[in-house]
Backbone bond lengths (Angstrom), bond angles and torsions (degrees), N, CA, C in turn:
res aa  C-N    CA-C-N  psi(-1)  N-CA   C-N-CA  omega(-1)  CA-C   N-CA-C  phi
1 M - - - 1.458 - - 1.518 109.91 -
2 L 1.318 115.58 144.87 1.454 123.15 169.25 1.523 107.14 -109.26
3 L 1.315 116.66 132.70 1.459 121.95 -177.15 1.523 110.32 -125.40
4 M 1.324 115.91 140.14 1.459 121.73 177.00 1.533 107.05 -129.61
5 L 1.327 115.25 84.38 1.459 121.47 -170.81 1.528 113.05 -128.20
6 N 1.321 117.54 1.96 1.461 120.05 -176.64 1.514 111.88 -99.47
7 I 1.317 115.73 147.01 1.462 122.33 -177.53 1.524 110.20 -61.59
8 H 1.307 116.20 140.05 1.460 123.32 -176.63 1.536 110.80 -62.12
9 Y 1.316 115.25 145.10 1.473 119.48 -175.83 1.528 112.68 -59.24
10 S 1.337 117.28 -26.22 1.465 119.46 -179.47 1.528 112.25 -68.28
11 H 1.327 117.90 -12.46 1.467 122.29 176.84 1.525 111.94 -106.86
12 A 1.333 116.97 9.33 1.463 120.12 -175.48 1.531 112.23 -58.31
13 Y 1.311 117.15 -34.36 1.457 120.27 -177.98 1.526 112.52 -67.03
14 Q 1.347 117.35 -15.47 1.458 121.13 -179.90 1.530 113.01 -93.72
15 I 1.331 117.43 -8.87 1.462 120.38 -172.83 1.529 110.20 -77.58
16 V 1.334 115.43 122.57 1.460 122.13 176.40 1.521 109.78 -94.57
17 R 1.310 116.88 -46.55 1.464 122.76 174.15 1.520 107.84 -119.68
18 P 1.346 118.56 118.66 1.468 120.86 -175.47 1.528 112.38 -63.96
19 D 1.315 115.01 148.52 1.465 121.71 -176.76 1.533 110.73 -92.06
20 H 1.325 115.99 70.44 1.460 120.52 179.44 1.528 110.30 -67.17
21 L 1.312 115.44 139.33 1.456 121.47 179.56 1.526 109.23 -81.76
22 V 1.336 116.11 130.07 1.459 121.87 -179.81 1.525 108.68 -120.54
23 V 1.329 116.17 127.83 1.459 121.58 179.01 1.520 108.98 -122.46
24 T 1.327 115.98 130.38 1.463 122.71 178.30 1.529 109.58 -126.29
25 P 1.331 119.14 121.90 1.463 127.86 0.60 1.529 111.80 -67.69
26 A 1.316 115.78 152.62 1.462 121.15 -174.62 1.525 111.12 -66.05
27 V 1.326 115.20 135.75 1.464 122.22 175.73 1.524 107.78 -139.07
28 P 1.320 118.84 158.34 1.464 120.59 176.05 1.529 110.94 -62.48
29 I 1.327 116.19 139.38 1.463 122.70 178.22 1.517 108.54 -124.57
30 S 1.304 117.05 127.20 1.465 121.00 172.72 1.525 107.97 -111.87
31 S 1.313 116.79 154.89 1.463 121.30 -175.88 1.517 110.59 -129.87
32 Y 1.309 115.36 155.80 1.456 121.10 177.96 1.528 109.09 -155.15
33 R 1.315 115.66 162.92 1.460 122.74 177.16 1.525 107.52 -102.21
34 D 1.338 117.49 124.05 1.460 119.24 -178.88 1.530 111.08 -80.72
35 G 1.339 116.49 -177.30 1.458 120.82 -175.20 1.511 114.89 -66.52
36 F 1.339 117.61 -13.05 1.462 121.29 178.75 1.529 111.53 -103.72
37 G 1.327 116.74 4.58 1.457 120.84 179.44 1.511 114.14 88.00
38 N 1.337 118.69 4.85 1.461 121.49 -179.73 1.526 110.31 -77.17
39 W 1.354 116.66 146.11 1.451 121.54 178.34 1.521 108.90 -89.31
40 C 1.328 116.10 120.17 1.462 122.38 -174.90 1.524 110.29 -118.50
41 S 1.322 115.63 148.81 1.461 121.81 177.89 1.526 109.08 -118.15
42 R 1.312 114.36 149.39 1.466 120.69 -175.52 1.532 108.44 -134.63
43 L 1.340 115.96 131.37 1.458 119.69 -179.48 1.517 110.39 -151.33
44 E 1.325 114.50 162.30 1.459 120.79 173.29 1.519 107.69 -107.87
45 A 1.326 116.27 109.44 1.459 120.76 -177.65 1.521 109.64 -78.67
46 P 1.334 117.94 134.80 1.464 120.23 178.82 1.530 110.77 -74.92
47 A 1.314 116.38 165.88 1.457 120.27 173.99 1.527 109.50 -62.67
48 G 1.331 116.36 146.92 1.455 120.31 -179.31 1.511 112.04 96.49
49 P 1.324 117.85 -178.28 1.468 121.13 -176.45 1.519 113.09 -70.10
50 S 1.333 115.61 141.64 1.462 122.82 173.26 1.518 109.04 -130.39
51 R 1.324 115.66 148.84 1.466 121.05 176.36 1.522 108.25 -118.33
52 I 1.340 116.17 127.12 1.461 122.12 -178.58 1.526 107.68 -121.96
53 S 1.329 117.04 128.75 1.460 119.08 -176.49 1.518 111.35 -150.80
54 T 1.318 114.94 159.73 1.464 122.88 169.10 1.522 108.18 -138.88
55 F 1.326 115.63 157.87 1.455 121.41 176.00 1.521 107.25 -146.45
56 A 1.311 116.88 132.70 1.467 120.14 -178.98 1.520 110.33 -145.18
57 I 1.303 114.94 157.89 1.460 121.85 168.24 1.527 106.80 -119.60
58 V 1.329 115.43 127.59 1.455 121.48 -176.47 1.520 108.89 -124.91
59 R 1.316 116.23 132.04 1.463 120.95 -179.83 1.536 109.29 -82.08
60 S 1.316 116.63 118.46 1.459 121.51 178.15 1.525 109.86 -90.94
61 T 1.301 115.76 148.74 1.469 119.98 176.15 1.518 111.47 -70.77
62 G 1.349 116.40 -19.62 1.456 119.97 -175.21 1.513 113.06 78.44
63 I 1.335 116.33 5.02 1.462 121.70 -178.64 1.523 108.83 -107.09
64 P 1.334 118.71 133.16 1.465 120.02 177.40 1.528 111.74 -61.98
65 D 1.328 116.42 164.62 1.469 121.30 177.58 1.526 110.21 -47.01
66 P 1.325 118.01 127.73 1.468 119.46 179.58 1.520 111.82 -71.16
67 T 1.310 116.13 151.49 1.461 122.19 175.44 1.525 109.11 -120.37
68 F 1.335 115.59 146.49 1.465 121.42 -177.65 1.533 108.30 -135.47
69 P 1.330 117.81 75.99 1.461 121.05 -175.65 1.523 114.40 -57.05
70 A 1.336 117.30 -22.97 1.463 119.84 -178.45 1.527 112.54 -89.13
71 A 1.331 118.20 -2.28 1.470 120.54 -178.66 1.521 109.84 -60.96
72 R 1.320 116.79 127.32 1.451 120.52 -173.17 1.516 112.75 -94.02
73 Q 1.296 116.04 158.50 1.460 122.61 174.53 1.515 109.46 -88.99
74 H 1.320 117.25 131.35 1.452 121.67 179.99 1.533 110.62 -84.03
75 P 1.324 118.43 139.34 1.465 118.62 167.32 1.521 108.85 -64.39
76 V 1.323 116.99 151.96 1.459 120.70 -173.25 1.523 111.77 -57.46
77 W 1.325 117.25 -38.27 1.470 119.76 -177.04 1.523 112.21 -64.66
78 E 1.331 117.43 -18.68 1.460 122.50 -176.17 1.534 112.52 -95.15
79 L 1.322 117.48 -10.92 1.458 120.96 -174.29 1.525 112.09 -69.79
80 P 1.338 118.34 141.93 1.468 120.84 173.47 1.522 110.20 -60.61
81 A 1.314 116.62 146.55 1.462 121.24 -175.57 1.526 112.46 -57.27
82 E 1.334 117.29 -35.66 1.468 119.89 -175.67 1.535 112.58 -70.35
83 T 1.325 118.01 -13.71 1.468 120.12 179.16 1.527 112.75 -89.75
84 L 1.327 117.43 -14.42 1.462 120.28 -170.72 1.525 113.02 -65.35
85 V 1.340 117.58 -32.17 1.464 119.81 179.36 1.525 110.88 -61.97
86 F 1.325 116.51 -24.12 1.458 120.72 -178.55 1.533 112.46 -87.86
87 L 1.330 116.22 11.77 1.464 121.96 168.80 1.526 111.59 -100.51
88 L 1.328 116.72 -9.69 1.456 121.22 -171.04 1.524 112.03 -93.12
89 A 1.328 115.06 157.75 1.461 120.14 173.39 1.522 109.66 -62.87
90 S 1.337 116.85 151.47 1.458 121.77 177.50 1.524 108.98 -142.19
91 R 1.311 116.39 -179.14 1.468 121.80 -171.91 1.525 112.73 -49.54
92 Y 1.332 117.57 -44.70 1.464 121.07 -175.15 1.527 113.95 -106.08
93 C 1.314 117.77 0.23 1.474 120.86 -174.97 1.523 109.33 -126.33
94 E 1.342 116.75 92.10 1.471 122.42 -173.16 1.533 110.59 -87.73
95 T 1.315 115.20 80.49 1.459 118.90 -176.61 1.528 112.14 -63.38
96 D 1.333 117.85 -30.96 1.463 119.60 -179.36 1.520 111.48 -63.22
97 L 1.328 116.83 -34.39 1.461 120.35 -178.80 1.528 112.65 -86.92
98 L 1.321 116.86 -25.17 1.459 120.58 -174.94 1.525 113.77 -97.20
99 T 1.332 118.23 -8.93 1.468 119.85 -176.30 1.529 113.57 -58.25
100 P 1.338 120.25 -47.45 1.470 118.73 178.97 1.531 112.43 -59.84
101 I 1.334 116.61 -38.26 1.464 120.24 179.22 1.522 109.93 -66.78
102 A 1.336 117.32 -43.98 1.465 121.12 -178.26 1.521 111.39 -59.98
103 W 1.334 117.17 -45.88 1.461 119.45 -177.88 1.523 111.56 -70.05
104 S 1.320 117.60 -32.09 1.467 119.21 177.81 1.520 111.59 -70.01
105 L 1.336 116.68 -32.55 1.458 120.84 -178.60 1.528 112.82 -83.97
106 F 1.336 117.23 -38.21 1.463 119.95 -168.57 1.523 114.15 -124.63
107 G 1.311 117.60 5.81 1.459 120.16 -177.53 1.509 114.36 -61.60
108 N 1.325 117.34 -24.22 1.469 120.67 -178.87 1.524 113.20 -103.23
109 T 1.326 117.36 7.53 1.463 119.62 178.19 1.519 109.78 -82.47
110 P 1.338 117.98 158.01 1.473 120.37 -179.40 1.514 111.39 -65.18
111 L 1.328 116.43 144.16 1.457 120.58 179.08 1.523 110.68 -66.19
112 G 1.316 115.72 156.99 1.454 120.50 173.49 1.518 112.83 87.73
113 W 1.346 114.60 -143.47 1.459 121.27 -175.09 1.528 111.43 -54.80
114 G 1.312 116.82 -42.18 1.460 120.23 -177.76 1.517 112.49 -60.50
115 R 1.332 117.10 -36.30 1.462 120.31 179.92 1.521 110.75 -69.66
116 V 1.335 116.80 -44.16 1.466 119.27 178.82 1.524 110.62 -63.90
117 Q 1.332 117.07 -39.78 1.459 119.39 178.59 1.526 111.17 -66.44
118 A 1.333 116.94 -36.22 1.466 119.68 175.91 1.526 110.80 -62.31
119 I 1.322 116.85 -38.10 1.469 121.06 176.49 1.525 109.87 -63.09
120 C 1.332 117.11 -46.61 1.464 120.59 179.59 1.527 111.20 -61.65
121 D 1.326 117.07 -42.26 1.470 120.59 178.82 1.527 110.60 -59.82
122 F 1.329 115.91 -44.09 1.464 119.66 -179.53 1.522 111.35 -64.72
123 V 1.327 116.74 -48.97 1.460 120.47 -177.59 1.521 110.58 -62.79
124 H 1.328 116.76 -39.93 1.463 121.07 178.92 1.525 111.08 -60.09
125 R 1.320 117.04 -39.63 1.469 121.07 178.95 1.520 112.34 -78.47
126 H 1.324 116.78 -34.25 1.464 121.67 -170.02 1.527 112.82 -76.93
127 I 1.353 117.08 -35.27 1.458 121.26 -176.08 1.528 109.68 -103.08
128 R 1.316 115.87 132.73 1.467 122.25 174.25 1.526 108.39 -95.75
129 F 1.341 115.52 126.97 1.465 119.78 -179.04 1.518 109.32 -70.60
130 D 1.353 116.31 127.45 1.459 120.70 -177.47 1.526 109.01 -157.97
131 Y 1.348 116.65 106.74 1.462 120.64 179.38 1.524 111.63 -57.59
132 A 1.354 116.45 -32.83 1.464 120.31 -174.85 1.525 112.48 -65.18
133 T 1.325 117.32 -21.33 1.469 120.40 -178.20 1.526 112.25 -96.62
134 A 1.329 117.02 2.57 1.475 120.14 -177.65 1.523 110.64 -71.01
135 R 1.313 115.65 142.60 1.463 121.76 171.97 1.520 107.93 -155.55
136 P 1.321 117.64 147.38 1.462 120.27 -173.40 1.517 114.26 -70.22
137 T 1.325 118.37 -12.33 1.461 120.43 -177.50 1.527 113.16 -99.85
138 K 1.332 118.58 -1.45 1.474 120.55 -173.96 1.527 110.49 -68.15
139 T 1.322 116.60 130.32 1.457 122.54 -179.51 1.523 111.10 -101.57
140 A 1.314 116.05 173.91 1.462 120.88 178.94 1.532 110.98 -61.14
141 L 1.317 117.16 -44.03 1.464 120.05 179.82 1.518 110.99 -63.81
142 E 1.322 117.27 -40.45 1.461 119.63 178.22 1.521 111.15 -66.21
143 A 1.321 117.71 -38.86 1.461 120.43 176.43 1.529 110.51 -63.24
144 Y 1.326 116.51 -39.75 1.473 120.36 177.80 1.526 110.52 -61.92
145 N 1.325 116.87 -43.86 1.462 120.44 -177.24 1.522 112.51 -74.42
146 E 1.325 117.58 -38.05 1.462 121.40 -176.30 1.523 112.90 -84.23
147 R 1.321 117.28 -25.71 1.469 123.92 175.17 1.526 113.11 64.50
148 T 1.328 117.39 24.05 1.459 122.49 172.88 1.520 108.34 -138.97
149 G 1.337 115.95 158.76 1.455 118.78 177.92 1.508 111.67 165.31
150 V 1.328 114.60 -170.95 1.465 122.22 177.20 1.525 107.91 -117.04
151 C 1.334 117.21 -174.80 1.462 120.27 -170.28 1.525 112.14 -57.17
152 R 1.329 118.75 -36.64 1.460 120.00 -179.55 1.520 111.29 -64.70
153 D 1.343 117.63 -31.80 1.461 120.57 178.81 1.527 111.28 -72.11
154 F 1.335 116.45 -39.09 1.464 120.16 173.78 1.532 109.11 -58.09
155 A 1.340 115.98 -48.27 1.464 120.25 -177.17 1.526 111.53 -64.78
156 H 1.338 117.50 -43.83 1.462 120.06 -178.64 1.530 111.73 -60.92
157 L 1.319 117.28 -42.45 1.460 119.15 -179.13 1.526 110.72 -67.15
158 A 1.323 117.27 -43.18 1.468 119.83 178.63 1.516 111.38 -64.18
159 I 1.323 117.46 -40.92 1.468 121.65 177.50 1.519 110.29 -60.24
160 A 1.323 116.53 -48.06 1.464 120.48 -179.04 1.520 111.05 -59.71
161 F 1.324 117.54 -44.18 1.469 120.41 179.27 1.530 110.48 -62.21
162 C 1.329 117.13 -43.32 1.466 119.48 179.07 1.525 110.79 -59.72
163 R 1.315 117.21 -47.17 1.464 120.21 -179.13 1.520 111.31 -63.19
164 C 1.325 117.08 -37.89 1.470 120.29 176.80 1.518 111.55 -58.33
165 L 1.340 115.97 -29.15 1.462 122.24 -177.07 1.526 111.81 -101.10
166 N 1.347 116.69 17.86 1.469 123.60 175.36 1.528 113.93 67.87
167 I 1.333 115.90 30.88 1.463 121.55 174.95 1.528 108.03 -110.93
168 P 1.330 119.25 115.25 1.465 119.71 177.86 1.528 110.87 -57.92
169 A 1.329 116.05 133.38 1.464 120.74 -179.68 1.519 108.84 -142.65
170 R 1.330 116.39 136.01 1.460 120.91 -178.89 1.525 110.54 -129.09
171 Y 1.324 114.72 148.27 1.465 121.94 -177.57 1.527 109.59 -79.81
172 C 1.334 116.44 143.25 1.457 122.44 178.73 1.522 109.99 -128.80
173 T 1.306 115.68 142.67 1.463 120.67 172.11 1.517 108.65 -128.07
174 G 1.326 116.07 149.62 1.447 119.79 -179.32 1.512 111.65 171.18
175 Y 1.312 115.35 -156.26 1.460 122.09 -179.70 1.532 109.07 -107.39
176 I 1.325 115.65 142.92 1.462 121.15 170.08 1.519 107.28 -126.11
177 S 1.308 117.16 119.28 1.462 120.75 -178.24 1.531 110.26 -81.42
178 D 1.330 114.01 171.99 1.471 121.01 175.55 1.528 110.89 -104.60
179 I 1.331 117.47 23.15 1.460 120.85 -179.12 1.529 110.12 -57.47
180 G 1.330 115.71 128.01 1.456 120.52 177.45 1.510 115.01 81.62
181 L 1.342 117.35 4.69 1.459 121.19 -179.13 1.528 110.34 -113.84
182 P 1.348 117.86 159.26 1.463 119.85 176.16 1.529 110.29 -59.97
183 P 1.332 117.52 151.37 1.472 120.67 179.53 1.524 111.38 -55.56
184 N 1.340 115.14 138.50 1.463 121.64 -179.60 1.525 107.21 -127.20
185 N 1.330 115.97 118.23 1.458 120.14 -174.95 1.523 113.90 -90.60
186 S 1.328 117.38 3.04 1.461 119.42 178.76 1.532 109.78 -73.63
187 P 1.346 118.36 152.49 1.469 120.63 -179.73 1.521 111.32 -59.20
188 M 1.324 116.52 141.10 1.465 120.99 177.87 1.521 110.24 -79.86
189 D 1.312 116.00 160.21 1.454 121.34 -177.67 1.520 108.21 -151.72
190 F 1.334 116.58 166.26 1.447 119.51 166.30 1.521 108.28 -66.47
191 A 1.303 116.71 151.54 1.467 120.72 -177.50 1.521 110.35 -115.96
192 G 1.323 115.53 154.98 1.452 121.87 174.40 1.512 110.10 -120.63
193 W 1.322 116.92 132.27 1.465 122.39 174.09 1.522 106.66 -142.55
194 F 1.329 118.78 -163.63 1.463 118.95 178.26 1.514 110.32 -146.65
195 E 1.317 114.67 165.61 1.457 121.53 174.00 1.519 109.12 -123.21
196 A 1.318 115.87 139.35 1.460 122.46 176.39 1.522 108.84 -112.72
197 F 1.329 116.37 143.12 1.462 120.96 -179.88 1.528 109.00 -91.97
198 L 1.333 115.46 108.45 1.466 123.19 -178.61 1.526 108.36 -138.61
199 G 1.308 116.42 143.41 1.455 120.11 175.24 1.509 113.85 57.37
200 G 1.343 117.27 32.14 1.445 121.27 175.10 1.512 116.10 83.73
201 Q 1.331 118.47 7.59 1.465 119.80 179.01 1.531 110.07 -154.35
202 W 1.350 114.84 167.97 1.457 121.42 178.72 1.522 110.40 -86.98
203 H 1.343 115.48 137.35 1.462 121.36 179.54 1.520 109.74 -127.59
204 A 1.340 116.25 139.09 1.461 121.23 -178.82 1.522 111.22 -79.50
205 F 1.328 115.79 135.74 1.464 123.58 172.75 1.529 107.56 -132.77
206 D 1.312 115.81 143.89 1.465 120.56 -173.38 1.528 109.90 -134.02
207 P 1.334 118.51 84.94 1.467 119.80 -176.62 1.525 113.62 -66.32
208 R 1.316 118.34 -21.40 1.469 119.78 177.65 1.518 110.42 -66.07
209 N 1.340 117.89 -52.40 1.463 121.68 179.99 1.519 111.93 -89.46
210 N 1.343 116.13 -32.50 1.463 123.32 177.99 1.522 112.99 52.85
211 A 1.320 115.46 40.95 1.464 121.94 176.23 1.521 107.31 -158.97
212 P 1.333 118.04 146.22 1.470 119.96 178.13 1.518 110.70 -58.87
213 R 1.340 116.32 140.14 1.462 121.99 178.32 1.521 109.43 -122.71
214 T 1.330 115.55 152.15 1.463 122.06 179.00 1.522 109.36 -100.87
215 G 1.330 116.90 132.99 1.453 120.78 176.04 1.511 113.92 87.31
216 R 1.319 118.00 30.80 1.463 120.99 176.10 1.534 108.82 -74.04
217 I 1.342 116.96 127.79 1.459 122.04 -175.63 1.520 108.90 -121.98
218 L 1.310 117.09 116.16 1.459 122.73 -176.67 1.524 111.34 -82.49
219 I 1.336 115.79 136.20 1.460 121.36 173.04 1.524 110.23 -104.63
220 A 1.336 117.31 -50.13 1.460 118.71 -173.50 1.520 110.77 -154.90
221 V 1.339 115.63 156.21 1.459 122.68 176.31 1.531 108.77 -127.82
222 G 1.331 115.88 154.80 1.460 120.35 177.97 1.510 111.00 -172.40
223 R 1.324 115.70 -173.05 1.458 119.88 -179.39 1.524 111.16 -66.84
224 D 1.312 116.44 -40.57 1.460 122.65 175.02 1.518 107.06 -161.70
225 A 1.336 117.47 -167.12 1.467 120.54 -173.26 1.522 113.11 -62.14
226 I 1.316 118.22 -22.70 1.464 120.30 -179.01 1.527 111.44 -63.14
227 D 1.330 117.29 -28.47 1.469 121.46 -177.32 1.523 113.25 -85.64
228 V 1.322 118.39 -11.73 1.470 120.38 -171.98 1.522 112.32 -127.25
229 A 1.326 117.91 24.11 1.469 120.74 179.72 1.524 110.24 -56.67
230 I 1.326 117.93 132.91 1.465 120.29 -178.22 1.520 110.58 -67.48
231 S 1.347 118.09 -27.55 1.463 119.82 174.99 1.522 109.41 -149.10
232 T 1.318 115.49 142.03 1.460 122.54 174.89 1.517 106.87 -132.72
233 A 1.342 116.55 119.54 1.461 120.96 -176.96 1.519 109.89 -111.29
234 F 1.298 115.79 137.13 1.457 122.10 -179.34 1.533 108.82 -106.56
235 G 1.316 115.04 71.68 1.448 121.81 -177.61 1.514 109.97 153.70
236 P 1.328 117.99 171.02 1.472 121.49 -178.22 1.521 110.97 -60.86
237 N 1.319 116.89 135.63 1.460 120.61 178.10 1.520 109.27 -158.82
238 I 1.317 116.53 153.54 1.462 123.06 178.45 1.520 107.94 -131.29
239 L 1.324 116.73 126.95 1.459 121.38 175.17 1.530 107.73 -83.61
240 T 1.333 116.93 113.60 1.458 120.23 -176.38 1.527 113.29 -96.97
241 K 1.340 117.09 -23.18 1.462 120.07 178.22 1.511 108.72 -155.58
242 F 1.329 115.69 143.55 1.464 121.48 -179.64 1.512 107.92 -144.50
243 Q 1.319 117.88 123.92 1.457 120.82 -177.23 1.526 110.39 -141.48
244 V 1.328 115.55 131.49 1.462 122.66 175.73 1.522 108.12 -123.09
245 I 1.324 116.94 130.84 1.458 121.87 175.83 1.515 108.12 -126.98
246 C 1.321 116.44 123.21 1.474 122.17 179.13 1.517 107.48 -134.26
247 E 1.335 116.75 98.57 1.447 121.21 -172.31 1.527 111.50 -126.38
248 E 1.327 114.86 154.04 1.460 121.05 175.62 1.528 109.39 -81.52
249 L 1.332 116.09 132.42 1.456 121.53 176.92 1.528 109.09 -99.19
250 T 1.333 115.82 156.98 1.456 119.13 174.76 1.512 109.62 -73.19
251 T 1.308 116.54 162.99 1.469 120.69 -178.31 1.516 111.38 -60.03
252 S 1.320 117.33 -37.86 1.463 119.79 -178.96 1.521 112.25 -65.62
253 A 1.364 116.46 -31.57 1.462 119.57 -178.46 1.514 111.46 -77.29
254 S 1.328 117.20 -25.21 1.464 120.08 -176.51 1.523 112.04 -98.91
């Protein structure tokens, strides 16, 4: 199995208690850094049931996702080489098929932050969140046509539109807390959002929620969800239980 469950190195300065990977029954675990800088774990799971878990405490700034309305869009010739791969089509983001739609919808929007936000506004309105319609093969074009999906579908469509408009965009997976929001009794899950490269740096955008959130914790980035799967198994396997808990602790506990 390949696992991608550890907090991204860019958040290392916030980690109070490290998120060590625990496997029961215990097996050797080796780790490596993939081509996108994500920390990955590799193990051979024995026959029978296994339990895989992590637990961490992360210090949040308490500040919602920052916004930079003046962040400009770079012309392609000016982009850093490492961002160019995030302009290309990928498994779930069919830019070749979505380019005419993207330019018809957003060709007259202001360049830069305003254009990316216009994309998020559209995707947020266009797709209805529905767990029942989720499937691992759904692409950005299919999400656009079907108008239903989960957070990864919102992110894939927004990413594809950005790339169609020459804005580098990469998929992100991680935790999103409910800090500052009314109590929500629905089961927690890993979340998918994206980052766009504007004004010389990557900025988080979340078309599913379409509002700044406090306590966003990044696990991994990639071209799309195929690069950031939390687990990849090479053999028969059945997921019998899945639980995510992301809660705010009191100051004394942290």
